[in-house]
Structures are given as structure tokens and as C-alpha cells.
C-alpha positions as CSV (number, residue, x, y, z in Angstrom):
1,M,-9.6,-17.0,-6.8
2,D,-9.3,-13.2,-7.0
3,F,-12.0,-11.8,-4.6
4,T,-10.7,-8.2,-5.1
5,T,-12.4,-8.0,-8.5
6,M,-15.7,-9.3,-7.4
7,D,-18.8,-7.5,-6.2
8,I,-20.9,-8.6,-3.4
9,A,-23.7,-10.0,-5.7
10,T,-21.1,-12.2,-7.4
11,L,-19.6,-13.2,-4.1
12,T,-22.9,-14.3,-2.5
13,H,-24.7,-16.0,-5.5
14,N,-22.0,-17.7,-7.6
15,V,-20.4,-21.1,-7.2
16,T,-17.3,-22.8,-8.7
17,G,-17.4,-25.6,-11.2
18,E,-17.2,-28.0,-8.2
19,G,-20.3,-26.6,-6.7
20,V,-18.5,-24.8,-3.8
21,R,-19.9,-21.3,-3.1
22,Y,-17.7,-18.4,-3.6
23,L,-18.9,-17.0,-0.2
24,E,-17.6,-20.2,1.7
25,L,-14.1,-19.8,0.0
26,F,-14.0,-16.0,0.5
27,L,-14.9,-16.5,4.3
28,R,-12.1,-19.1,4.6
29,E,-9.5,-16.7,3.0
30,Y,-10.9,-13.7,5.0
31,T,-10.6,-15.6,8.3
32,A,-7.1,-16.7,7.4
33,I,-6.1,-13.1,7.0
34,F,-8.4,-11.6,9.8
35,P,-9.0,-14.1,12.5
36,G,-12.1,-14.0,14.4
37,P,-15.7,-14.9,14.0
38,V,-17.7,-13.9,10.9
39,N,-21.5,-13.7,10.3
40,P,-22.3,-14.8,6.9
41,A,-26.0,-14.3,7.2
42,C,-25.5,-10.5,7.6
43,P,-25.4,-8.6,4.2
44,L,-24.0,-5.5,5.8
45,C,-21.2,-7.6,7.6
46,L,-20.4,-9.3,4.2
47,N,-20.1,-5.9,2.6
48,Q,-17.7,-4.7,5.3
49,Y,-15.7,-8.0,5.1
50,L,-15.3,-7.5,1.3
51,T,-14.3,-3.9,1.6
52,K,-11.7,-4.7,4.4
53,Y,-10.3,-7.6,2.2
54,K,-10.0,-5.2,-0.8
55,D,-8.5,-2.4,1.2
56,H,-5.9,-4.9,2.7
57,Y,-4.6,-6.0,-0.7
58,R,-4.6,-2.6,-2.0
59,A,-2.4,-1.5,0.8
60,L,0.0,-4.5,0.1
61,A,0.2,-3.6,-3.6
62,K,0.8,0.0,-2.7
63,K,4.1,-0.5,-0.9
64,C,6.7,2.3,-1.6
65,A,10.2,2.3,-0.4
66,Y,9.9,5.9,0.7
67,R,8.7,7.0,4.1
68,L,8.3,10.6,5.2
69,H,9.1,11.9,8.8
70,P,5.9,12.6,10.7
71,E,6.6,16.4,10.7
72,F,6.7,16.4,7.0
73,E,3.4,14.6,6.3
74,N,1.0,16.5,4.0
75,I,4.0,18.6,2.5
76,P,3.0,20.2,-0.9
77,L,4.6,18.3,-3.8
78,Q,6.0,21.7,-5.1
79,F,5.6,25.3,-4.5
80,G,2.0,26.2,-5.0
81,S,1.0,22.6,-5.8
82,P,-2.4,21.4,-4.6
83,V,-1.1,17.9,-4.2
84,L,-0.2,17.2,-0.5
85,V,2.2,14.2,-0.1
86,N,1.8,12.0,3.0
87,N,2.8,8.3,3.7
88,D,-0.6,7.1,2.5
89,N,-0.3,8.6,-1.0
90,I,3.4,8.7,-1.6
91,N,4.8,6.8,-4.6
92,N,8.1,6.8,-6.4
93,A,7.3,9.7,-8.7
94,Y,6.3,11.9,-5.8
95,A,9.5,11.0,-3.9
96,R,11.7,11.8,-6.8
97,V,10.1,15.3,-7.0
98,L,10.6,15.8,-3.2
99,L,14.1,14.5,-3.5
100,S,14.8,17.1,-6.1
101,H,14.1,20.0,-3.7
102,P,17.2,21.4,-2.0
103,N,18.3,19.1,0.8
104,G,15.2,17.0,-0.2
105,A,16.3,13.9,1.6
106,R,15.6,15.5,5.0
107,Y,11.9,14.8,4.3
108,F,12.4,11.2,4.4
109,S,12.8,8.8,7.4
110,Q,13.2,5.8,5.0
111,L,14.9,5.7,1.6
112,P,15.7,2.8,-0.7
113,E,19.1,1.2,-0.3
114,T,20.3,3.1,-3.5
115,Q,19.4,6.3,-2.0
116,A,20.2,5.6,1.7
117,N,23.9,5.6,1.4
118,P,25.0,8.5,-0.8
119,A,28.7,8.0,0.1
120,N,31.4,9.3,-2.2
121,K,31.8,6.5,-4.7
122,D,35.1,7.7,-6.0
123,F,36.4,7.6,-2.4
124,I,35.1,3.9,-2.0
125,K,36.4,2.7,-5.4
126,H,39.9,4.4,-5.5
127,G,40.6,5.3,-1.9
128,P,41.9,8.7,-0.6
129,E,44.4,10.3,-2.9
């Protein structure tokens, strides 16, 4: 069951075809991810649980293979650009723009495998001449 698309009213009031409340299923899944006690009687707490759950899955879906060095956090995407790139909002498109800068690889502490080893491919394939 996808709880990331549900609102709090659906979560608290609906039941499955077998008669199991969505809230019960949600709290089981929530405590599997975030161990600890939960308070199903507190509406504010339930809202916080749902928000934390959704944020957790958004963060998992947002994995990017690029990571910036801490000193380059909030670097402008391009000269004069209002977009400030950091490790929270970086994506592959932003990373390609930053890599197009002169010596752009210096911004990154982590690059994907294809970018991480820019060795001379001719040297590897054919050896020294």
C-alpha cells in the first residue's frame, strides 16, 4: 500500500477490503522504518509521522550519484544564475552544467564511476607508443 500518496484523512478513516484500518498498516510500516513508540490517538503526532514517512521516501527517490564538496555548497549553477546548487537539490542535469565549467570536477567529492576515472582510454587500450 502506498502511503506516500495518501492524506491524513484517508489514512485515519479508511479500511482495506479485509477490514484492516489503513492507520494500523501505516503504523506497522512506520515503526519498521523508524523504531520507537507511536501515539495513534494524537492527531498532531499522526500528521508528523506521515510527513516524516513521506520525506523519507522522497529522499530515497532523490538519490543522485554526484556529491559536492562542503566548500562548494550553494554554488551558483552558472554565472549570474539565481539557482544555488547544494547536495540537497543537486540532480544529474545540474551536475552536468557544473562539470561543463572549466575544471568543473573540482566541485565534486563524489562522481559516478564513468566520470570518476577519466584516464586516457587510448593509453589503456593500446598501451604506450
